[in-house]
C-alpha positions as CSV (number, residue, x, y, z in Angstrom):
1,M,-16.2,41.8,6.4
2,R,-12.9,40.1,5.6
3,Q,-14.9,37.6,2.8
4,H,-16.1,40.9,1.1
5,A,-13.0,43.2,1.4
6,W,-12.3,42.3,-2.1
7,W,-15.7,43.7,-3.6
8,W,-15.2,47.0,-1.2
9,L,-11.9,47.3,-2.7
10,L,-13.3,47.3,-6.3
11,V,-16.0,49.6,-5.4
12,A,-13.8,51.9,-4.0
13,A,-11.4,51.8,-7.1
14,A,-14.5,52.2,-9.1
15,L,-15.7,55.4,-7.4
16,M,-12.2,57.0,-7.3
17,L,-11.3,56.4,-10.8
18,G,-14.8,57.3,-12.3
19,A,-14.8,60.5,-10.1
20,A,-11.2,61.3,-11.6
21,Q,-12.7,60.9,-15.3
22,L,-14.4,64.5,-14.6
23,Y,-11.1,66.2,-14.4
24,G,-8.0,66.3,-16.4
25,F,-4.9,64.0,-17.0
26,S,-2.9,65.2,-13.9
27,V,-5.9,64.2,-11.7
28,R,-6.5,60.9,-13.5
29,S,-2.8,60.1,-13.0
30,V,-2.7,60.8,-9.3
31,T,-6.0,58.9,-8.5
32,S,-4.8,56.0,-10.5
33,G,-1.1,56.3,-8.7
34,V,-3.2,56.3,-5.2
35,V,-5.5,53.3,-6.2
36,A,-2.3,51.3,-7.5
37,L,-0.5,51.9,-4.4
38,G,-3.6,50.9,-2.4
39,A,-3.7,47.7,-4.4
40,C,-0.1,47.1,-3.3
41,A,-1.2,47.1,0.1
42,G,-4.1,44.9,-0.5
43,V,-2.1,42.2,-2.3
44,I,0.1,42.2,0.7
45,W,-2.9,41.8,3.0
46,G,-4.0,39.0,1.2
47,V,-0.8,37.2,1.0
48,R,-0.7,37.4,4.8
49,L,-4.2,36.8,5.4
50,Y,-4.4,33.3,2.8
51,K,-0.9,32.6,2.7
52,P,-0.7,31.0,-0.8
53,D,1.6,28.8,-2.2
54,R,3.2,30.8,-4.6
55,A,3.7,34.1,-2.5
56,V,6.9,35.3,-4.3
57,A,4.6,35.6,-7.4
58,W,2.1,37.7,-5.6
59,R,4.9,39.8,-4.0
60,L,6.3,40.4,-7.3
61,L,2.7,41.6,-8.4
62,A,2.3,44.0,-5.3
63,G,5.9,45.6,-6.3
64,A,4.4,45.9,-10.0
65,A,1.5,47.8,-8.5
66,A,3.8,50.1,-6.2
67,C,6.2,50.9,-9.0
68,A,3.4,51.8,-11.3
69,G,1.7,53.9,-8.6
70,L,4.5,55.9,-7.8
71,G,5.7,56.3,-11.6
72,M,2.1,57.9,-12.2
73,L,2.4,60.2,-9.1
74,S,5.9,61.3,-9.9
75,S,5.2,62.0,-13.3
76,V,2.8,64.6,-12.1
77,G,4.6,65.6,-9.1
78,F,8.1,65.4,-10.2
79,P,8.2,65.4,-13.9
80,R,11.8,66.7,-14.2
81,W,13.1,63.4,-12.3
82,N,11.7,61.6,-15.3
83,L,11.0,58.6,-12.7
84,V,8.7,56.9,-14.7
85,D,11.4,56.2,-17.2
86,V,12.8,53.7,-14.2
87,L,9.8,53.2,-12.6
88,H,7.4,51.8,-15.6
89,P,10.0,49.3,-17.1
90,A,10.3,48.2,-13.4
91,T,6.6,47.5,-13.6
92,F,6.8,45.3,-16.5
93,L,9.7,43.3,-15.1
94,L,7.8,42.6,-11.8
95,A,4.5,42.0,-13.6
96,L,6.1,39.5,-16.0
97,G,8.1,38.0,-13.0
98,G,4.9,37.4,-11.2
99,L,3.0,36.2,-14.1
100,V,5.8,33.7,-14.7
101,L,5.9,32.2,-11.2
102,L,2.2,32.1,-10.6
103,P,1.8,28.6,-11.9
104,R,3.5,25.5,-10.6
105,R,6.6,24.5,-12.6
106,D,6.0,21.5,-14.7
107,P,7.9,18.6,-12.6
108,S,8.1,16.4,-15.7
109,T,10.1,18.9,-17.7
110,G,11.6,20.7,-15.1
111,R,13.5,24.1,-15.7
112,P,14.7,23.2,-19.1
113,G,10.9,22.7,-20.4
114,G,9.8,26.0,-18.5
115,L,12.7,27.7,-20.2
116,A,11.9,26.3,-23.5
117,E,8.3,27.4,-23.2
118,T,9.0,30.9,-21.7
119,G,11.4,31.3,-24.7
120,V,8.7,30.4,-27.2
121,I,6.2,33.0,-25.8
122,V,8.8,35.6,-25.7
123,C,9.9,35.2,-29.1
124,T,6.2,34.9,-30.6
125,G,5.8,38.2,-28.5
126,A,8.4,39.8,-30.1
127,L,7.5,38.9,-33.5
128,V,3.7,39.9,-32.9
129,A,5.1,43.1,-31.7
130,W,7.4,43.6,-34.5
131,V,4.8,42.8,-37.1
132,L,1.7,44.7,-35.6
133,L,3.4,47.6,-33.8
134,Y,7.1,48.0,-34.4
135,D,6.9,47.8,-38.0
136,P,4.1,49.8,-39.0
137,Y,4.1,52.5,-36.3
138,V,7.9,53.0,-35.4
139,Y,10.1,51.4,-38.5
140,D,8.2,52.5,-41.3
141,A,6.9,55.9,-39.9
142,D,10.7,56.6,-38.7
143,V,9.2,57.5,-35.3
144,P,12.5,58.5,-33.1
145,P,13.4,55.6,-30.3
146,S,12.3,55.8,-26.7
147,P,11.7,53.4,-24.0
148,E,7.9,53.6,-24.4
149,V,8.2,53.0,-28.1
150,L,11.2,50.0,-27.8
151,I,10.2,48.3,-24.8
152,Y,6.6,48.6,-24.1
153,P,5.1,46.9,-27.0
154,L,7.1,43.9,-26.5
155,A,6.6,43.6,-22.9
156,D,2.8,44.4,-23.3
157,V,2.7,41.3,-26.0
158,L,4.4,39.1,-23.2
159,V,2.0,39.9,-20.6
160,L,-1.1,39.0,-22.8
161,G,0.9,35.6,-23.7
162,L,1.4,34.6,-19.9
163,A,-2.3,36.0,-19.3
164,L,-3.1,33.5,-22.3
165,R,-1.1,30.6,-20.9
166,L,-2.3,31.1,-17.4
167,F,-6.0,30.9,-19.0
168,A,-5.0,27.6,-20.6
169,L,-3.6,26.1,-17.6
170,Q,-7.0,25.1,-16.0
171,E,-9.7,23.7,-17.1
172,R,-12.3,25.6,-14.7
173,L,-10.6,29.2,-13.9
174,P,-11.2,30.0,-10.2
175,R,-12.2,33.6,-9.5
176,P,-9.0,34.9,-8.1
177,H,-7.2,33.6,-11.5
178,L,-9.9,34.9,-13.7
179,L,-9.3,38.3,-12.1
180,V,-5.6,38.1,-12.6
181,V,-5.9,37.1,-16.3
182,A,-8.6,40.1,-16.7
183,A,-6.0,42.4,-15.1
184,A,-3.1,41.4,-17.4
185,T,-5.3,41.5,-20.3
186,L,-6.4,45.2,-19.2
187,F,-3.0,46.5,-18.4
188,A,-1.4,45.2,-21.6
189,A,-4.2,46.6,-23.6
190,S,-3.9,49.9,-21.7
191,D,-0.2,50.1,-22.5
192,I,-0.7,49.3,-26.1
193,R,-3.3,52.3,-26.1
194,F,-0.6,54.7,-24.6
195,F,2.0,53.3,-27.2
196,L,-0.1,54.0,-30.1
197,A,-0.8,57.7,-28.5
198,A,2.6,57.8,-28.2
199,V,3.5,57.4,-31.9
200,A,0.9,59.4,-32.8
201,G,1.1,62.3,-30.8
202,T,-2.8,62.2,-29.6
203,V,-3.8,63.3,-25.8
204,S,-6.8,61.0,-25.0
205,G,-4.8,57.6,-25.2
206,P,-2.6,58.4,-22.0
207,E,-5.7,59.4,-20.3
208,L,-7.7,56.4,-21.0
209,S,-4.3,54.2,-20.5
210,V,-3.8,55.7,-16.8
211,T,-7.3,54.8,-15.9
212,G,-7.0,51.1,-17.3
213,W,-3.5,50.6,-15.2
214,G,-5.5,51.7,-12.2
215,V,-8.1,49.4,-12.6
216,A,-5.9,46.7,-13.8
217,F,-4.3,46.8,-10.4
218,A,-7.2,47.1,-8.6
219,L,-8.1,43.8,-9.9
220,I,-5.2,42.3,-9.0
221,A,-5.8,43.4,-5.5
222,A,-9.2,41.9,-5.4
223,A,-7.8,38.6,-6.7
224,A,-5.4,38.4,-3.7
225,L,-8.1,39.3,-1.4
226,H,-10.6,36.8,-2.6
227,P,-11.7,34.2,-0.4
228,A,-11.4,31.6,-3.0
229,M,-7.6,32.0,-2.5
230,A,-8.0,29.9,0.7
231,S,-8.8,26.9,-1.5
232,H,-7.1,27.8,-5.1
233,R,-3.9,28.7,-3.8
234,A,-1.9,28.0,-6.8
235,I,-2.5,27.4,-10.5
236,P,-1.6,23.6,-11.2
237,E,0.2,22.5,-14.2
238,P,-2.3,21.1,-16.5
239,K,-3.0,17.6,-17.7
240,A,-1.0,16.6,-20.6
241,G,-4.4,16.4,-22.6
242,S,-5.7,19.6,-21.6
243,W,-7.6,21.0,-24.6
244,K,-6.6,24.6,-23.6
245,L,-3.0,23.6,-23.1
246,M,-3.0,21.8,-26.9
247,A,-4.8,25.1,-28.2
248,V,-2.1,27.5,-27.2
249,H,0.8,25.3,-28.4
250,L,-1.2,25.0,-31.6
251,A,-1.6,28.4,-31.4
252,L,2.1,29.2,-30.8
253,V,3.2,27.0,-33.7
254,L,0.8,28.8,-36.1
255,T,1.4,32.3,-34.9
256,G,5.0,32.5,-36.4
257,P,4.0,31.5,-40.2
258,A,0.7,33.4,-39.9
259,V,2.2,36.6,-38.6
260,T,5.2,36.6,-41.0
261,A,2.8,35.8,-44.2
262,Y,0.9,38.8,-43.1
263,A,3.4,41.1,-42.8
264,L,5.0,40.2,-46.3
265,I,1.7,40.4,-47.8
266,R,1.1,43.9,-46.3
267,D,4.5,45.3,-46.9
268,I,4.4,43.9,-50.5
269,R,1.3,45.8,-51.2
270,E,2.6,49.0,-49.5
271,E,5.9,48.5,-51.7
272,E,7.8,48.9,-48.6
273,L,9.4,45.6,-48.4
274,D,13.2,45.7,-47.0
275,V,15.6,43.5,-45.4
276,L,14.2,43.6,-42.0
277,D,10.7,43.1,-42.9
278,I,11.8,39.6,-44.2
279,G,14.6,38.9,-41.7
280,V,13.0,39.8,-38.5
281,P,10.0,37.7,-39.3
282,V,12.0,34.7,-40.5
283,T,14.3,35.0,-37.6
284,F,12.0,34.7,-35.0
285,T,9.8,32.0,-36.7
286,A,13.3,29.8,-37.1
287,V,13.8,30.5,-33.3
288,I,10.3,29.6,-32.3
289,T,10.5,26.4,-34.2
290,V,13.9,25.4,-32.7
291,M,12.3,26.2,-29.0
292,L,9.3,24.1,-30.1
293,V,11.2,21.2,-31.2
294,V,13.1,21.5,-27.8
295,R,10.0,21.4,-26.0
296,M,8.3,18.6,-28.0
297,T,11.9,16.5,-27.2
298,L,11.4,17.1,-23.4
299,T,7.9,16.3,-23.9
300,L,9.0,12.8,-25.6
301,R,11.6,12.1,-23.1
302,L,8.9,12.7,-20.5
303,A,6.9,10.3,-22.3
304,R,9.6,7.7,-22.1
305,R,10.2,8.4,-18.5
306,Q,6.6,7.9,-17.7
307,A,6.4,4.6,-19.7
308,S,9.5,3.5,-17.9
309,A,8.3,4.2,-14.3
310,M,4.9,2.8,-15.4
311,R,6.4,-0.6,-16.8
312,H,8.6,-0.5,-13.2
313,M,5.5,-0.1,-11.6
314,V,3.7,-2.9,-13.2
315,L,6.8,-5.2,-12.8
316,H,7.7,-4.4,-9.1
317,D,6.0,-4.9,-6.0
318,A,5.2,-1.5,-4.3
319,L,5.8,-2.2,-0.7
320,T,9.4,-3.7,-1.3
321,D,10.3,-2.5,-5.0
322,L,11.6,-5.8,-5.3
323,P,10.2,-7.6,-8.9
324,N,6.9,-8.9,-8.8
325,R,5.4,-12.2,-10.0
326,H,4.9,-11.0,-13.8
327,L,8.6,-10.1,-14.0
328,L,9.8,-13.3,-12.1
329,T,7.4,-15.2,-14.7
330,A,9.3,-13.4,-17.6
331,E,12.7,-14.6,-16.3
332,V,12.3,-18.2,-15.3
333,A,12.9,-19.7,-18.5
334,S,16.3,-18.1,-18.5
335,S,17.3,-19.5,-14.9
336,G,18.9,-22.3,-13.6
337,A,17.0,-22.5,-10.2
338,L,14.0,-21.3,-8.3
339,I,13.9,-21.0,-4.6
340,L,10.4,-20.0,-3.4
341,F,10.4,-19.1,0.5
342,D,7.9,-17.7,3.1
343,L,7.8,-16.9,6.5
344,D,6.6,-19.2,9.1
345,G,3.9,-18.1,11.2
346,F,3.6,-14.6,9.4
347,K,0.2,-14.4,10.2
348,D,0.8,-14.5,13.7
349,V,3.1,-11.4,13.5
350,N,0.1,-9.4,11.7
351,D,-2.4,-10.6,14.3
352,R,-0.4,-9.8,17.3
353,L,1.4,-6.6,16.1
354,G,-0.5,-5.4,13.2
355,H,-0.4,-5.0,9.5
356,S,1.7,-2.2,9.5
357,L,4.3,-3.8,11.4
358,G,4.2,-6.9,9.1
359,D,4.7,-4.9,6.4
360,E,7.6,-3.0,7.8
361,L,9.0,-6.5,8.5
362,L,8.6,-7.5,5.0
363,V,10.6,-4.6,4.0
364,A,13.1,-5.4,6.3
365,I,13.6,-8.8,4.9
366,A,13.9,-7.6,1.5
367,G,16.7,-4.9,2.6
368,R,18.6,-7.7,4.0
369,L,18.2,-10.0,1.3
370,R,19.0,-7.4,-1.4
371,P,22.6,-6.8,-0.8
372,M,23.4,-10.8,-0.5
373,L,22.4,-11.2,-4.2
374,R,25.1,-12.4,-6.6
375,P,25.7,-11.7,-10.5
376,G,22.6,-13.3,-12.1
377,E,20.4,-13.7,-9.4
378,M,17.0,-11.8,-9.0
379,L,15.0,-11.3,-5.7
380,A,11.4,-11.2,-6.3
381,R,8.3,-10.9,-3.8
382,T,5.5,-12.8,-5.4
383,G,2.7,-12.1,-3.0
384,G,2.0,-11.6,1.1
385,D,5.0,-13.2,2.9
386,E,6.1,-15.1,-0.1
387,F,9.5,-14.7,-1.7
388,A,11.5,-16.0,-5.0
389,L,15.1,-16.1,-5.5
390,L,16.1,-16.9,-9.2
391,L,19.8,-18.4,-9.6
392,P,21.6,-18.9,-12.7
393,S,23.2,-22.3,-11.4
394,S,21.1,-25.6,-11.6
395,D,23.7,-27.6,-9.6
396,A,21.6,-28.9,-6.7
397,I,24.1,-28.7,-4.0
398,E,25.1,-25.1,-4.9
399,V,21.3,-24.1,-4.9
400,T,20.3,-25.9,-1.8
401,A,23.3,-24.2,0.3
402,R,22.2,-20.7,-1.3
403,A,18.5,-21.7,0.2
404,G,20.4,-22.3,3.4
405,D,22.0,-18.8,3.1
406,V,18.7,-17.2,2.8
407,L,16.7,-19.0,5.6
408,A,19.8,-18.2,7.9
409,A,19.3,-14.6,7.0
410,V,15.8,-14.7,7.9
411,R,16.6,-16.3,11.0
412,S,18.4,-13.7,12.4
413,P,16.4,-11.1,14.8
414,F,14.8,-8.0,13.0
415,A,14.5,-5.1,15.0
416,V,11.3,-3.2,13.7
417,S,9.5,-0.2,15.4
418,G,10.7,-1.0,18.5
419,H,10.2,-4.9,18.6
420,T,12.7,-7.3,18.1
421,L,11.2,-10.1,16.1
422,H,12.4,-13.6,15.5
423,V,11.2,-15.6,12.5
424,T,12.0,-18.3,10.2
425,G,11.3,-19.2,6.9
426,S,10.8,-22.5,4.9
427,A,11.8,-22.9,1.2
428,G,11.0,-25.1,-1.9
429,I,13.6,-25.5,-4.5
430,R,13.0,-26.2,-8.1
431,L,15.6,-27.1,-10.6
432,L,15.0,-25.8,-14.1
433,A,15.6,-27.4,-17.4
434,P,15.5,-25.6,-20.8
435,G,12.0,-25.2,-21.9
436,A,10.4,-25.9,-18.8
437,D,6.6,-24.6,-18.5
438,V,6.6,-21.6,-16.2
439,A,3.1,-22.3,-14.5
440,E,4.7,-25.8,-14.1
441,V,7.6,-24.5,-12.2
442,L,6.0,-22.2,-10.0
443,S,3.5,-25.0,-8.9
444,D,6.5,-27.3,-8.4
445,A,8.4,-24.9,-6.3
446,D,5.0,-24.5,-4.3
447,L,4.8,-27.9,-3.6
448,A,8.3,-28.2,-2.3
449,L,7.7,-25.4,-0.1
450,Y,4.5,-27.3,1.2
451,A,6.8,-30.2,1.7
452,A,9.3,-28.1,3.7
453,K,6.7,-27.0,6.1
454,A,5.1,-30.3,6.3
455,A,8.2,-31.6,7.4
456,G,8.6,-29.2,10.1
457,K,9.4,-25.8,8.9
458,D,12.5,-23.6,8.9
459,R,14.0,-26.0,6.4
460,A,14.4,-26.2,2.4
461,E,13.2,-29.0,0.5
462,L,14.2,-30.0,-3.1
463,F,11.4,-30.8,-5.6
464,D,10.8,-34.4,-6.3
465,P,8.5,-35.5,-9.0
466,R,6.4,-37.7,-6.3
467,L,5.1,-34.4,-4.8
468,R,3.0,-33.9,-7.9
469,Q,1.4,-37.1,-7.1
470,E,1.1,-36.4,-3.6
471,Q,-0.8,-33.0,-4.4
472,I,-3.1,-35.2,-6.6
473,D,-3.6,-37.0,-3.9
474,R,-4.5,-34.6,-1.4
475,V,-6.8,-32.9,-3.9
476,R,-8.6,-36.2,-4.5
477,M,-8.3,-36.7,-0.6
478,V,-10.4,-33.3,-0.1
479,E,-13.1,-34.3,-2.7
480,H,-13.5,-37.8,-1.1
481,L,-13.6,-36.2,2.4
482,R,-16.2,-33.7,1.2
483,A,-18.4,-36.7,-0.5
484,G,-17.8,-38.6,2.8
485,L,-19.2,-35.9,5.0
486,E,-22.1,-35.7,2.7
487,H,-22.9,-39.4,2.7
488,D,-22.2,-39.7,6.6
489,E,-19.0,-42.4,6.2
490,F,-17.2,-41.5,9.4
491,T,-17.6,-43.5,12.6
492,V,-16.1,-42.9,15.7
493,H,-14.1,-45.5,18.0
494,Y,-13.1,-45.4,21.4
495,Q,-9.6,-46.5,23.0
496,P,-10.1,-47.2,27.0
497,I,-7.9,-45.2,29.2
498,V,-7.0,-47.0,32.5
499,A,-6.2,-45.9,36.0
500,L,-3.0,-47.7,36.9
501,C,-3.2,-47.9,40.3
502,S,-6.7,-50.3,40.0
503,G,-6.4,-51.3,36.4
504,L,-9.9,-50.0,35.8
505,I,-11.2,-48.0,33.2
506,V,-12.0,-44.5,33.9
507,A,-12.4,-42.7,30.4
508,V,-12.1,-43.3,26.8
509,E,-10.5,-41.1,23.8
510,A,-12.9,-40.6,20.8
511,L,-10.9,-41.5,17.6
512,V,-12.6,-41.0,14.0
513,R,-12.5,-43.7,11.5
514,W,-13.2,-43.5,8.0
515,T,-14.2,-46.7,5.8
516,P,-16.0,-45.6,2.6
517,P,-18.0,-48.1,0.9
518,G,-16.4,-50.9,-1.3
519,R,-12.9,-49.6,-0.1
520,P,-10.5,-50.4,2.6
521,P,-10.3,-48.0,5.6
522,I,-8.3,-45.0,5.1
523,G,-6.1,-44.1,8.3
524,P,-6.4,-40.9,10.0
525,D,-2.7,-39.8,9.6
526,R,-3.9,-39.5,5.9
527,F,-7.2,-37.8,6.0
528,I,-6.9,-35.5,9.1
529,P,-3.9,-33.3,7.5
530,A,-6.4,-33.1,4.6
531,A,-9.2,-32.1,6.5
532,E,-7.1,-29.6,8.5
533,D,-5.8,-28.1,5.3
534,S,-9.1,-27.8,3.7
535,G,-11.0,-26.5,6.5
536,L,-13.4,-29.5,6.6
537,I,-12.0,-30.5,9.9
538,I,-14.5,-28.2,11.5
539,D,-17.5,-29.8,10.1
540,L,-15.9,-33.4,11.0
541,G,-14.7,-32.5,14.5
542,E,-18.4,-31.2,15.3
543,R,-19.6,-34.3,14.0
544,V,-17.1,-36.5,16.4
545,L,-17.8,-34.3,19.3
546,R,-21.8,-34.7,18.9
547,R,-21.3,-38.2,18.8
548,A,-18.8,-38.7,21.5
549,C,-21.0,-36.8,23.9
550,A,-24.0,-38.7,22.7
551,D,-22.4,-42.1,23.7
552,A,-20.6,-41.2,26.7
553,A,-23.7,-39.8,28.3
554,V,-24.7,-43.4,28.5
555,W,-21.5,-44.7,29.7
556,H,-20.9,-41.6,32.1
557,G,-24.7,-42.3,33.6
558,R,-24.1,-46.0,34.1
559,Y,-20.5,-46.5,35.0
560,G,-18.9,-43.1,35.6
561,I,-16.9,-43.2,32.3
562,A,-15.7,-39.8,31.1
563,V,-14.8,-39.2,27.5
564,T,-12.1,-37.2,25.6
565,V,-12.2,-35.6,22.4
566,N,-9.3,-34.2,20.2
567,V,-10.0,-30.6,19.0
568,S,-8.1,-29.0,16.1
569,P,-6.4,-25.6,16.0
570,R,-8.8,-24.8,13.0
571,Q,-11.9,-25.6,15.3
572,L,-10.9,-23.4,18.1
573,A,-10.4,-20.7,15.6
574,D,-14.0,-20.9,15.0
575,P,-15.8,-18.2,16.7
576,A,-18.8,-20.6,17.3
577,F,-16.9,-23.2,18.7
578,T,-17.9,-22.7,22.4
579,A,-21.5,-22.6,21.2
580,K,-21.4,-25.7,19.3
581,A,-19.5,-27.6,22.2
582,N,-22.2,-26.4,24.7
583,R,-25.1,-27.3,22.3
584,A,-23.5,-30.9,21.8
585,I,-23.0,-31.2,25.7
586,A,-26.9,-30.0,26.3
587,D,-28.3,-32.2,23.8
588,S,-26.5,-35.2,24.7
589,G,-27.3,-34.7,28.3
590,L,-23.6,-35.3,29.0
591,H,-22.4,-33.7,32.4
592,P,-19.7,-31.0,31.2
593,S,-17.2,-32.6,33.8
594,A,-17.3,-35.7,32.0
595,L,-16.1,-34.1,28.7
596,T,-12.3,-33.7,28.1
597,L,-11.0,-31.5,25.1
598,E,-7.3,-32.6,24.0
599,I,-5.5,-30.1,22.4
600,T,-2.0,-29.5,20.6
601,E,0.5,-26.6,20.9
602,G,-1.0,-25.1,17.3
603,V,-3.7,-23.6,19.2
604,L,-1.1,-20.9,20.0
605,I,-0.3,-20.3,16.5
606,G,-2.5,-17.9,14.5
607,S,-5.5,-17.5,16.6
608,G,-4.2,-17.9,20.0
609,A,-6.6,-15.2,21.7
610,Q,-9.5,-17.0,20.0
611,A,-8.4,-20.1,21.1
612,L,-8.0,-19.2,24.8
613,A,-11.1,-17.7,25.0
614,H,-13.1,-20.4,24.0
615,L,-11.1,-22.8,26.6
616,H,-11.8,-20.3,29.5
617,A,-15.5,-20.2,28.6
618,L,-15.7,-23.9,28.2
619,R,-14.0,-24.7,31.5
620,A,-15.8,-22.0,33.2
621,E,-19.0,-24.5,32.4
622,G,-17.1,-27.6,33.7
623,V,-15.4,-28.9,30.8
624,R,-11.7,-30.3,31.3
625,V,-8.8,-29.7,28.9
626,A,-5.7,-31.7,28.2
627,I,-2.7,-31.1,26.5
628,D,-1.9,-33.9,24.1
629,D,1.4,-35.3,23.2
630,F,3.1,-33.1,25.9
631,G,7.0,-32.8,25.4
632,T,7.1,-33.0,21.7
633,G,6.5,-29.4,21.3
634,Y,9.1,-26.6,21.8
635,S,6.8,-24.5,23.5
636,S,5.2,-27.0,25.6
637,L,6.1,-25.3,28.9
638,A,4.5,-22.3,27.9
639,Y,1.2,-24.2,27.9
640,L,1.4,-24.6,31.4
641,R,1.6,-20.9,31.8
642,D,-1.1,-19.9,29.4
643,L,-3.4,-22.6,29.0
644,P,-6.2,-23.4,31.6
645,I,-5.4,-27.3,31.6
646,D,-6.3,-30.3,33.9
647,T,-4.4,-33.1,32.4
648,L,-0.8,-33.6,30.7
649,K,-0.8,-36.6,28.0
650,I,2.6,-38.0,27.8
651,D,3.6,-38.9,24.1
652,K,4.2,-42.3,23.4
653,S,7.8,-41.3,22.2
654,F,8.8,-41.1,25.9
655,M,8.0,-44.7,26.6
656,P,11.3,-46.4,26.9
657,A,11.9,-49.6,24.4
658,D,14.7,-50.6,26.6
659,P,13.9,-51.3,30.3
660,T,17.3,-50.4,31.2
661,D,17.2,-46.7,29.5
662,R,17.7,-44.6,32.3
663,R,17.8,-41.4,30.2
664,Q,14.5,-42.2,29.1
665,T,13.0,-43.1,32.3
666,A,14.4,-39.8,33.9
667,L,12.4,-37.9,31.3
668,V,8.9,-39.4,32.3
669,R,9.9,-39.2,36.0
670,A,10.3,-35.5,35.3
671,V,7.1,-34.8,33.3
672,V,5.2,-36.7,35.9
673,D,6.8,-34.8,38.6
674,L,6.1,-31.4,36.8
675,A,2.5,-32.5,36.7
676,R,2.1,-33.4,40.1
677,S,3.6,-30.0,41.3
678,L,1.0,-28.4,39.4
679,N,-1.8,-30.5,40.6
680,L,-2.3,-32.0,36.9
681,T,-3.3,-35.4,36.0
682,T,-1.0,-37.6,33.8
683,V,-2.1,-39.9,31.2
684,A,0.6,-41.8,29.6
685,E,0.1,-42.7,25.9
686,G,1.6,-45.8,24.1
687,V,1.2,-48.1,27.0
688,E,2.0,-51.4,25.3
689,T,4.2,-53.7,27.4
690,A,3.8,-54.7,31.0
691,H,7.0,-53.1,31.7
692,H,5.7,-49.8,30.7
693,A,2.8,-50.0,33.0
694,D,4.9,-51.1,35.7
695,L,7.4,-48.2,35.2
696,L,4.6,-45.7,35.0
697,R,3.0,-47.1,38.3
698,E,6.5,-46.7,39.9
699,L,7.0,-43.3,38.9
700,G,3.6,-42.2,40.1
701,C,1.9,-41.9,36.7
702,D,-2.2,-41.5,37.2
703,R,-3.6,-43.3,33.9
704,G,-2.3,-45.2,30.8
705,Q,-3.6,-45.7,27.4
706,G,-2.3,-48.0,24.6
707,Y,-2.5,-51.5,23.1
708,L,-1.7,-53.3,26.2
709,F,-5.2,-52.3,27.7
710,A,-7.1,-52.2,24.6
711,R,-7.5,-51.1,21.0
712,P,-9.7,-48.5,19.6
713,T,-13.2,-50.4,19.4
714,P,-16.5,-49.1,18.1
715,S,-19.2,-47.9,20.7
716,D,-21.3,-51.0,20.9
717,Q,-18.0,-53.2,21.8
718,V,-17.0,-50.5,24.1
719,T,-20.4,-50.8,25.8
720,A,-20.0,-54.7,26.1
721,L,-16.4,-54.4,27.6
722,L,-17.7,-51.8,30.2
723,T,-20.8,-54.2,30.8
724,T,-18.2,-57.1,31.7
725,A,-15.7,-55.2,33.6
726,W,-17.9,-53.2,35.6
727,N,-20.9,-54.8,37.6
728,A,-22.0,-51.5,39.4
729,P,-21.7,-47.8,38.8
730,R,-18.2,-46.1,40.1
731,P,-17.6,-43.0,41.4
732,S,-16.7,-39.7,39.0
733,P,-13.4,-40.3,37.6
734,A,-12.2,-37.0,38.8
735,N,-11.9,-38.6,42.5
736,T,-10.1,-42.0,40.9
């Protein structure tokens, strides 16, 4: 029922007004007055029902309906009071206010633009009213002045102008707004009919006018009650390119000259041309022209603001509002130095706490660094967690100190959404020379940044031309690595691990070696980092694991020898790592307990959850886990708590070069005692002298590995070594 209220209201109004046509002017006025008052109630009900955005505009239209209804009733019931002379102008004022406020104000030009546009409509309306109504029917006819003669024609033309504006503001007019436009047009037409009847002294004009007024306000009530009001709550401002709006503006521009020319031609033909016939149209046309110029000026100003905003958007980062890479590139040539820096482990923040909190961290960093800027400096965000700082100075000492200031600011804790985040940054510095190539400068700064991370992070590195050659070497290394994998150029050597109490070999560590055809061997310290960075370590590591399992299956079956294999963080980040390891074990026939996977502290950085899942799954199958180079990382103790481990491998840097070094000896003792208290096996790396072996036995270390016992050798030599040293199968190393 509620959805059809607008239709029933129109039907009721049509029946009432149609029946009133059978009677005289008084009945028609009373009927139209009742319909108008009912329309006022309908509009108020529609506002409460649909809660439109422009409720004030609809209330003004309701007030106009009430004034019109009371005016028509009072003209019949209380003719002596002359209330209509007050209520009818009030009707116009309220209706005009509602029509002006119904569309949203254009936020681009604001109040000045709206006033200029309204002024153009008012002056154009006044000009049309003068030429078509006042001049021929009042001024030239010497009609006595009265409210309906002086005010109503101008108001009617304004209503028509605002109705035209409403029509132009939308490419597709929804039904409520179409009803408003139709009501405004009918209201103005009825009132103009009343004006013409008043100046001519006829009777039929007012009778038709009051009926038209009733229908007009019934249409406004129907618009307020229409169900489409729920989705079309306000008339939006049009796009600048709207053909309707362009047509309205063009019509406003042409109306003044056209109407003025018509008036002059008409008065010249009728020989009634005087000062007002020329002065009024010319004056209004001049005012309209000025207001149109003002409106165009505001539009041009808007275009400049939009162009400036667009340029800002193109040249600035949307998240932090810092200059972006485009603006940075444009400014590099006129600067003295470039500091390129990013956050260490930012991916871990995103993975653990979510990207939204990571974005908040970036905003907080920008907010902290922006106040630190000095005159001539520019801070930019070049992408991701990477920032850049352009400095006017090219002094190496000053620029390095400035980089230290930036990293110190980043190092301080950040409070972000209830979290206290501790992050560090690494920076690359590139001093600039006049005429430097921008792309080369950015590349050099990135190389210096890479060098800072390789040197331990949380530091700044000054660009050195040698870094370019190193980059070229890394690229070539990756290309050679890929070719080496395709041609199966990698082999696996093994270094024995000895039980210190007996001197017997209990395990071997698999170590990958690479000797390209026709070239000298390439050390692991050169190709392993390149394999890590390029991701080729996943393929290379799987090959080493499969080869080690296949070789160790024979040794374990004959001699009880276990094998340890190094696993990189990139491998443990691979979702398929567990399946690959199990397949290597199954294909080789090696018992899972004879395989130990060696990991480093890097497994907890980036994809820690994935790495832990792999380690727990494999350990459940019987595979053992060792921490390699224990004691060298800041988070080593956290491993003992978080990782499923069986063995600690003491880094060779702990082996004392001086037999009398009590401090170093105490450190080794502390590690061994810690491992023993946790029921973990200890393996000392870098055992190169008999003193090392004696000291480790004295401290209770379980196993040793180093050049004192054997160097890494190919698998066939390991088989010969085991055959010589072992004459019979041995018990499992777990019992050694």
